[in-house]
N, C-alpha and C positions, 0 to 999 in steps of 0.2 A: 475440449474446446479452448480452455485457458491454460493449457499445459505450460506455456512459457511463464505465465504469472505464478503458477503453482511453483515452478522451479525457483522463482524469485523468492517466494516465501520460504521454500526449503533452504535457500542460501542464507536468508536472513536468521532462520532458526539455527543455522550452523555458525552464525557470528559474522557473516560476510555482508555487512550492510552496503559496501560499495558495489558488490556483485548484484545485490537485489536492486539497488538504485540504477545501475546500468540497464538492467532489463526493464524496469519500470519506465524509465525516460525514453526508451526506444519504441514504446507502444502508445499509439494515439487515443486508445479506447478509454471509456469512463472507469472501467475496472482498474486499469493501469493508473489513472489519475488517482483513484482512491488509494491504491497501494503506495503511490508516490507520496500523497498526503500523510499516510501512516508512518512512512519512512522519515519524513521531516518532523513529524510529531515526536518520534523516538529520539531524533537528533536534538530536540528542544527548540527547533526553529518554528515557532507558532505561526509567524507571519507567512512563511513560505507553505507550511501545512494548510493554512486557511485558503491560500490561492489554489492549491491542488483539490481541496475538498469542493471549492466552487467549481473548478473544471470537471470534477466528477459528478456535479450536480447533487451534492450531499451536504448536510450540515456536519460539523465536526462531531466525531464519534463521542458519545457522552461517557462510555465505559472505560475500562482500563486498557492499556495497550494490548494485554493478552486477550481480553474479550474481543477487542477489535480484530486481531489477527485471526481469531477463531471465526468471526463473522466474515471476514474476507475469504477464508478458506472456504466456508460454507457457500458463499456467493460464487466462487469460481467453479464449484462442482455443479451448480445448477445448470 
């Protein structure tokens, strides 16, 4: 269902932030907005991350980036 966004996470895991970002920004859905927020969180751009969390309808993730990425993967498999 969210194969494209899972590929984005795979790219991120491989160190391709730009490739993951390209995929996330081309998808208008809330899961992509969450991924987009995560990417900007990793980048250290908290203001941009906050914008994308709002677009996703979510509060900023309270755990570590690794925990958030695991939660994203889990949500994409649902």
